C-alpha positions as CSV (number, residue, x, y, z in Angstrom):
1,X,-61.5,8.1,-87.2
2,X,-63.1,8.2,-83.6
3,X,-63.5,5.4,-80.7
4,X,-64.3,2.2,-81.3
5,X,-66.6,1.0,-84.1
6,X,-67.4,-2.8,-83.6
7,X,-69.7,-3.5,-80.8
8,X,-67.1,-6.3,-80.2
9,X,-64.1,-4.5,-80.4
10,X,-60.6,-5.7,-78.7
11,X,-59.0,-2.9,-76.7
12,X,-55.6,-2.2,-78.0
13,X,-53.9,0.5,-76.7
14,X,-50.2,1.6,-77.1
15,X,-48.8,0.1,-73.8
16,X,-50.1,-3.4,-74.9
17,X,-48.2,-3.2,-78.5
18,X,-45.3,-2.6,-77.1
19,X,-45.4,-5.1,-74.7
20,X,-46.6,-7.9,-77.4
21,X,-43.6,-6.8,-80.0
22,X,-40.9,-6.5,-76.9
23,X,-41.6,-9.8,-75.6
24,X,-41.9,-11.3,-79.2
25,X,-39.6,-10.0,-81.0
26,X,-36.9,-8.6,-78.7
27,X,-35.0,-7.4,-81.9
28,X,-37.6,-4.9,-82.8
29,X,-37.8,-3.9,-78.7
30,X,-35.5,-0.4,-79.6
31,X,-37.3,0.8,-82.2
32,X,-39.8,3.8,-81.5
33,X,-43.3,3.2,-82.0
34,X,-46.7,5.3,-82.3
35,X,-50.2,4.9,-83.4
36,X,-51.0,6.0,-86.8
37,X,-53.2,8.6,-87.8
38,X,-55.1,6.5,-90.3
39,X,-55.9,3.2,-89.6
40,X,-58.7,0.7,-91.0
41,X,-61.7,-1.2,-89.9
42,X,-60.1,-4.8,-89.2
43,X,-56.8,-4.1,-87.8
44,X,-55.3,-1.5,-86.1
45,X,-52.2,-0.1,-86.8
46,X,-48.7,1.0,-85.6
47,X,-45.7,2.5,-86.9
48,X,-42.6,0.5,-85.3
49,X,-39.6,2.3,-86.4
50,X,-39.0,3.5,-89.8
51,X,-39.3,0.6,-92.1
52,X,-42.6,-1.5,-90.1
53,X,-46.0,-1.6,-89.1
54,X,-47.5,-3.2,-86.7
55,X,-51.1,-4.9,-87.8
56,X,-53.5,-6.0,-84.6
57,X,-56.8,-7.6,-85.6
58,X,-59.8,-5.6,-83.7
59,X,-62.4,-8.1,-83.5
60,X,-62.5,-11.6,-82.2
61,X,-61.8,-14.4,-85.1
62,X,-59.2,-11.9,-86.8
63,X,-56.5,-13.9,-86.5
64,X,-57.5,-15.8,-90.1
65,X,-57.0,-12.9,-91.8
66,X,-53.2,-12.0,-90.7
67,X,-52.8,-16.2,-91.4
68,X,-54.3,-15.7,-94.7
69,X,-52.2,-12.8,-95.6
70,X,-49.5,-14.6,-94.1
71,X,-49.7,-17.4,-96.2
72,X,-50.7,-16.1,-100.0
73,X,-49.7,-12.6,-100.1
74,X,-46.5,-13.7,-101.7
75,X,-47.9,-16.4,-104.0
76,X,-50.3,-13.5,-105.4
77,X,-48.1,-10.7,-104.9
78,X,-45.2,-11.7,-107.4
79,X,-47.6,-11.9,-109.9
80,X,-49.1,-8.0,-109.6
81,X,-47.6,-5.2,-111.1
82,X,-47.5,-3.2,-107.7
83,X,-45.8,-3.7,-104.3
84,X,-47.9,-5.6,-102.2
85,X,-47.4,-5.5,-98.0
86,X,-44.3,-8.2,-96.9
87,X,-45.7,-9.5,-93.9
88,X,-42.5,-10.0,-92.1
89,X,-43.3,-11.8,-88.5
90,X,-46.5,-12.9,-87.5
91,X,-47.1,-12.6,-83.6
92,X,-49.2,-14.8,-81.6
93,X,-51.3,-14.1,-78.9
94,X,-50.4,-13.4,-75.7
95,X,-50.7,-10.6,-72.3
96,X,-54.5,-11.0,-72.6
97,X,-54.2,-9.9,-76.5
98,X,-56.6,-13.1,-77.9
99,X,-55.7,-13.0,-81.9
100,X,-52.3,-13.5,-83.5
101,X,-51.1,-10.4,-85.3
102,X,-48.2,-9.5,-88.0
103,X,-45.4,-6.8,-88.9
104,X,-45.1,-6.0,-92.2
105,X,-43.1,-3.6,-94.4
106,X,-44.3,0.2,-94.5
107,X,-45.3,1.4,-98.0
108,X,-45.2,4.9,-98.7
109,X,-47.7,6.6,-101.0
110,X,-50.7,8.4,-100.6
111,X,-54.2,7.8,-101.4
112,X,-56.1,8.4,-104.4
113,X,-58.7,10.8,-103.8
114,X,-62.7,10.0,-104.2
115,X,-63.7,11.4,-107.3
116,X,-67.2,13.4,-107.4
117,X,-69.0,12.9,-110.6
118,X,-69.5,16.8,-111.3
119,X,-65.4,16.4,-111.5
120,X,-63.7,17.3,-114.9
121,X,-61.8,15.1,-116.7
122,X,-58.0,14.7,-116.0
123,X,-55.1,13.0,-117.5
124,X,-53.5,11.7,-114.5
125,X,-56.8,9.7,-113.6
126,X,-56.7,8.3,-117.0
127,X,-53.2,6.7,-115.5
128,X,-54.5,5.5,-112.8
129,X,-57.4,3.9,-114.6
130,X,-54.9,2.2,-116.7
131,X,-52.6,0.8,-113.5
132,X,-55.6,0.0,-111.6
133,X,-56.8,-2.0,-114.9
134,X,-53.3,-3.5,-114.9
135,X,-53.6,-4.9,-110.8
136,X,-57.2,-6.3,-112.0
137,X,-56.4,-8.1,-115.2
138,X,-52.9,-9.5,-112.7
139,X,-55.1,-10.7,-110.3
140,X,-57.5,-12.2,-113.0
141,X,-54.7,-13.9,-114.5
142,X,-52.7,-15.0,-111.8
143,X,-52.7,-19.2,-111.2
144,X,-54.8,-20.5,-108.2
145,X,-53.2,-23.3,-106.7
146,X,-55.3,-26.3,-105.9
147,X,-54.4,-26.0,-102.5
148,X,-55.9,-22.5,-102.5
149,X,-59.5,-23.6,-103.8
150,X,-59.9,-25.9,-101.3
151,X,-59.0,-23.5,-98.5
152,X,-62.0,-22.4,-97.0
153,X,-60.6,-18.7,-95.6
154,X,-60.7,-18.4,-99.3
155,X,-64.0,-18.2,-99.9
156,X,-65.9,-15.2,-99.3
157,X,-69.4,-13.0,-100.0
158,X,-67.8,-10.5,-102.3
159,X,-66.7,-13.6,-104.7
160,X,-70.4,-14.7,-104.9
161,X,-72.8,-12.9,-107.3
162,X,-74.3,-9.2,-106.3
163,X,-77.8,-10.3,-106.3
164,X,-77.4,-11.8,-102.8
165,X,-77.0,-8.5,-101.2
166,X,-80.6,-7.6,-102.2
167,X,-82.2,-7.5,-99.2
168,X,-79.3,-6.3,-97.2
169,X,-78.7,-3.1,-98.9
170,X,-82.4,-2.0,-99.2
171,X,-82.3,-2.4,-95.4
172,X,-79.3,-0.4,-95.3
173,X,-81.2,2.1,-97.6
174,X,-84.1,2.4,-94.5
175,X,-81.4,2.8,-91.9
176,X,-79.6,5.6,-93.8
177,X,-82.9,7.4,-93.9
178,X,-82.2,7.8,-90.0
179,X,-78.7,9.3,-90.9
180,X,-78.8,13.4,-90.8
181,X,-77.2,15.0,-93.3
182,X,-76.4,12.1,-95.5
183,X,-77.0,14.0,-98.7
184,X,-78.3,11.2,-101.0
185,X,-81.9,11.1,-102.7
186,X,-82.5,8.0,-100.8
187,X,-85.8,7.1,-102.8
188,X,-83.8,7.2,-106.3
189,X,-81.1,4.7,-104.7
190,X,-84.0,2.2,-103.9
191,X,-85.3,2.7,-107.6
192,X,-81.2,1.6,-109.2
193,X,-80.9,-0.6,-106.9
194,X,-84.5,-2.1,-107.8
195,X,-83.6,-2.0,-111.4
196,X,-80.2,-3.4,-111.0
197,X,-81.0,-6.5,-109.1
198,X,-84.2,-7.1,-111.3
199,X,-82.2,-7.3,-114.6
200,X,-80.3,-11.6,-115.2
201,X,-77.6,-11.8,-113.2
202,X,-74.2,-12.7,-114.7
203,X,-73.5,-16.5,-114.6
204,X,-71.2,-17.0,-112.3
205,X,-67.9,-18.1,-113.1
206,X,-66.9,-21.5,-113.5
207,X,-63.3,-21.1,-113.1
208,X,-62.7,-18.8,-109.7
209,X,-59.9,-16.3,-110.0
210,X,-58.1,-14.1,-107.2
211,X,-60.0,-11.1,-106.2
212,X,-58.8,-8.7,-103.4
213,X,-62.0,-7.8,-102.4
214,X,-61.9,-4.5,-101.2
215,X,-60.0,-2.4,-104.1
216,X,-60.9,1.1,-103.0
217,X,-58.9,3.8,-102.3
218,X,-58.0,4.0,-99.0
219,X,-56.2,0.3,-100.1
220,X,-54.5,2.4,-103.0
221,X,-51.6,3.9,-102.5
222,X,-50.1,6.3,-105.1
223,X,-46.0,7.5,-105.9
224,X,-45.9,10.4,-108.2
225,X,-48.9,10.0,-109.4
226,X,-49.0,6.7,-110.5
227,X,-50.2,3.6,-108.7
228,X,-47.6,2.3,-106.5
229,X,-49.3,-0.2,-104.1
230,X,-52.6,-2.0,-102.9
231,X,-53.0,-2.6,-99.3
232,X,-54.7,-5.0,-97.0
233,X,-55.5,-8.5,-98.4
234,X,-57.5,-9.6,-95.6
235,X,-60.1,-10.2,-97.6
236,X,-58.4,-12.2,-100.4
237,X,-60.6,-14.5,-102.4
238,X,-61.4,-16.8,-105.1
239,X,-63.9,-16.6,-106.5
240,X,-65.7,-14.0,-109.3
241,X,-64.0,-10.8,-109.5
242,X,-66.4,-8.2,-110.6
243,X,-66.5,-7.0,-107.2
244,X,-62.7,-5.8,-107.5
245,X,-64.4,-3.3,-110.4
246,X,-65.8,-1.1,-107.8
247,X,-63.0,1.8,-107.7
248,X,-63.9,2.9,-111.4
249,X,-66.9,4.6,-109.6
250,X,-64.7,5.9,-106.8
251,X,-61.5,6.9,-107.5
252,X,-62.1,7.9,-111.6
253,X,-63.6,10.1,-113.2
254,X,-66.1,9.6,-116.0
255,X,-63.4,9.2,-119.1
256,X,-60.8,7.1,-117.2
257,X,-63.6,4.9,-115.8
258,X,-64.5,4.3,-119.7
259,X,-60.5,4.0,-120.5
260,X,-60.5,1.7,-117.1
261,X,-63.4,-0.3,-118.8
262,X,-61.9,-1.0,-122.3
263,X,-58.5,-2.3,-120.8
264,X,-60.1,-4.7,-118.2
265,X,-62.7,-5.5,-121.4
266,X,-65.6,-6.7,-119.9
267,X,-69.2,-7.1,-121.3
268,X,-72.2,-5.1,-120.5
269,X,-74.2,-7.6,-117.9
270,X,-70.6,-8.0,-115.9
271,X,-70.1,-3.8,-115.9
272,X,-74.0,-3.7,-114.9
273,X,-73.0,-6.1,-112.0
274,X,-69.8,-4.2,-110.7
275,X,-71.6,-0.8,-110.5
276,X,-74.4,-3.0,-108.7
277,X,-71.4,-3.7,-106.3
278,X,-70.3,-0.2,-105.9
279,X,-73.9,0.9,-105.0
280,X,-74.5,-2.1,-102.5
281,X,-70.9,-1.7,-100.8
282,X,-71.8,2.0,-100.4
283,X,-75.0,2.2,-98.8
284,X,-74.0,-0.7,-96.3
285,X,-71.1,1.5,-95.3
286,X,-73.1,4.6,-94.2
287,X,-75.3,3.1,-91.4
288,X,-72.6,1.4,-90.0
289,X,-69.4,3.8,-90.1
290,X,-70.7,6.9,-90.3
291,X,-69.8,8.2,-86.8
292,X,-66.5,6.5,-86.8
293,X,-64.9,6.8,-90.3
294,X,-66.2,10.0,-91.8
295,X,-63.0,9.6,-94.2
296,X,-64.4,6.1,-95.4
297,X,-68.1,7.4,-95.4
298,X,-67.2,10.8,-98.0
299,X,-65.3,8.5,-100.4
300,X,-68.2,5.9,-100.7
301,X,-70.6,9.1,-100.9
302,X,-68.6,9.9,-104.1
303,X,-68.9,6.5,-105.5
304,X,-72.6,6.0,-104.3
305,X,-73.0,9.8,-106.4
306,X,-71.0,8.3,-109.4
307,X,-73.3,5.0,-109.6
308,X,-76.3,7.7,-109.6
309,X,-75.2,9.7,-112.0
310,X,-74.1,7.0,-114.2
311,X,-77.3,5.3,-114.0
312,X,-79.1,8.7,-114.9
313,X,-77.2,9.0,-118.3
């Protein structure tokens, strides 16, 4: 990752973070602080001591996701079969930094690699398919309290029907034509997306469920080859959880994807909508992050190629 990735990016440097931590939580002032080599698009992250991570929103308005995680992660995390970040503290705006920020427990592990459609079947990916299905099903079955249903911060476009992204995805494909070396057949992408949005949409869920909203490789952690944690619940929402199936095209090979689908037990229209989500999210990634997040774009390229390979069967 190189340089700022948003036009309204808030400058966050190590001295500022050190001052924020020391002023807000003096008991942590003796802990060493360093930037994380890998960080996300929503928050800048710094390792604090051995056990903690400081997360600071990159853009104005990011306080909302910090507050949402602090409020709802204990509720949702208790229902999941893997670890989630534990919010240790929330810091208030100070020293010229205008957003709330959080300190969370460090979770060890490695991210699963993205899988190209030509990759041979691997039994380890079938294990990941089982673990990922367990998370998706646990989210879907977790109770949604009444105050969650009425919380406007828990509504997001990723809990709505994917057809709402039709024009935005077509526009993203056209912007992708200006990216040198993208390595995708964009005419094929257009044809597949046109077919996807022309199919009848799945009836929108009448009983909204929890959804992570960004269940992709960079938010998954493996320990000894098994899924051990899910990160970054800034997109946590209630609505139609179909979008949480997209990792099937990013981190699973075809046999593992079939295992995953069997375990989550979704019908053909829902599976097709999930595949459409994978294509849409992939194509919208490239124009925005091509120069700033090459690792994310590489993962999304693998995901889009797997979607295209599935469509060509």
